N, C-alpha and C positions, 0 to 999 in steps of 0.2 A: 549467564551473561558475563562478558569480560568486565574486569573491574572498572575501566573507564566508562563503558556503556552503562553498567549498573549504577555507578555513582552520579550519573548525570541527573540533574534535578528534573522533576516533572510534576504536573498538576494532577488533580483527581480525574477519575474516569468520567467522561462526559455522558450525559443522559440523552443527548440528541446531536445530530450533525451540526457542524459549524457552517453557517450560511454566509453568502456574500463574498466580499473580498478579504475577509479575515482568515487567510489561509496560512499565515505565518505566526510564530510565537511559540511559547513553551507548550509542548504537547503533554498529554498525560503520561504517567509512569507505566500504567497498565490500561487495557481496555477490557471491559466486561465481556466474558465469553470468547475472548480472542487471545491466542498465544502470542507472546512477544519473544522474538528471536534476536540474538546478537549475531555478529559477523561470523564467528566460529561455527555456530549452529547452522547458519545458512550455507556456508562453505561445505560442511559435511553433508547436508541434505542434497546439494547439487552434485555430489559424487555418487549418489545412490542410483540404482536402476529406476526406481519409482520416484522420479524427481518431482518436486512441487511445481506448480505453475507460478511463475514469478511475474508480477505486474508492476511496472513503473508508472506511477501516477503523475509524474512531473511533465513539464512541457519543453525542457531544453537541457542541454548538456549530455554527457555520455551516459550509457546504461550498463548494467551488469550483463555479461554475456548470457544469452538465451532468454533474457527478460522480454516480455511483451510490453510495448509502450502504448498505453491507452491514454492519450493526451486529455487532460482535464477530467480524468475519471474520478476525481475526488471533490467535485463541486457539489454545492447544495444551494437551494434557492428558497427565499421567503415566499415568493409568489407560488400559490398552490398549482396553478396550471403549468407553469414553467417547470416546477419541481416534479410533477407527475410525468410530463413528457421526458424529462431528463432521466428520471428513475427507470422508465421503460427502456430507454436507449442503453443505460448502464446494464440492466438485466440482460438484454439481448447480447451485448458485447461480452459480458462475463460468461454467459452460457456458451457462446462461440469459443471463448478461450479455455473454459473449464466446464465441459458439459456434465461431468460427474460431480454432484453436490457433495460427495464424500471425499474428493481428492483434496490434498493440501494446496491452498492458494495463498501466496505470500504477496503482501502489498508493501511498497516502499516509495519514498520520493527523495527530495534533495538531502534532507537531514532530519534530525530529531525535532527541528523547529518548523516542520512542514506538516500542515493539517490535511493535505490532500490524501495521504495514505491512511490517515485516521478515518476520514469520511468514507473512503473506498472500502476499507476493511469492515467498518460498521454496516455499510450497505450490503456487503456480501453476506454478513451474518444475518441481516434481516431477510435476505433472500433464501435462507435455509442452508447455506454452506456450513458444513459441520467442522471443517478444519481450516479456519481462517487464521492466518498468521500475519503479524505486523513486524516488519523489520524496521524498528524505530530509527536506528542510526542512519539508514538510507545510504545514498551515494557518498556522503561525507565520511561515514565510518568505513565504508567499503574502500574508498581510495586512500584513506588514512592507513588502512591495513596493507596498502601496497598491492591490492588485487587488481587484475586486469579489467579493463572496460572496453566497450565497443561503441561505435557511433550510433546515434539514435535513429531508428527507422520506425516511425509511427505506424501502428497497425490499425488504429482508429482514433478519430478525433470526436469526442463526445459532445463538445459544445463550442 
């Protein structure tokens, strides 16, 4: 991790998804069973032949080139029926984006204060993906590093 990204404060690893409208605020420093990447690591991975599937969980703003935008892919609901229907849509969209459960899948959103990528990464892990990666810094860290962005073209709206 770059020094700035490593030094950023963070809370403990959550035991469950964050529900409702509480999708901003200090995110954890680490997530159980999920790799955390910094900007330099993601840049290197995107130069490889076997590139990870990169998923943007945010709803607005530019995206990292080649990222798939799954709008609202980091939501979670208290209501069991709503949560169950949403979880199934998430599973279907993720399988369409990353059909191989062993391929690296990177989740990010606006910044390290955005819980959408936390929830999406935790869901992917629950679905059996073996190489779930969380790019905690998200678009804020990416643009701060002066890296290119492209306009958002949603490939799916999950809610």
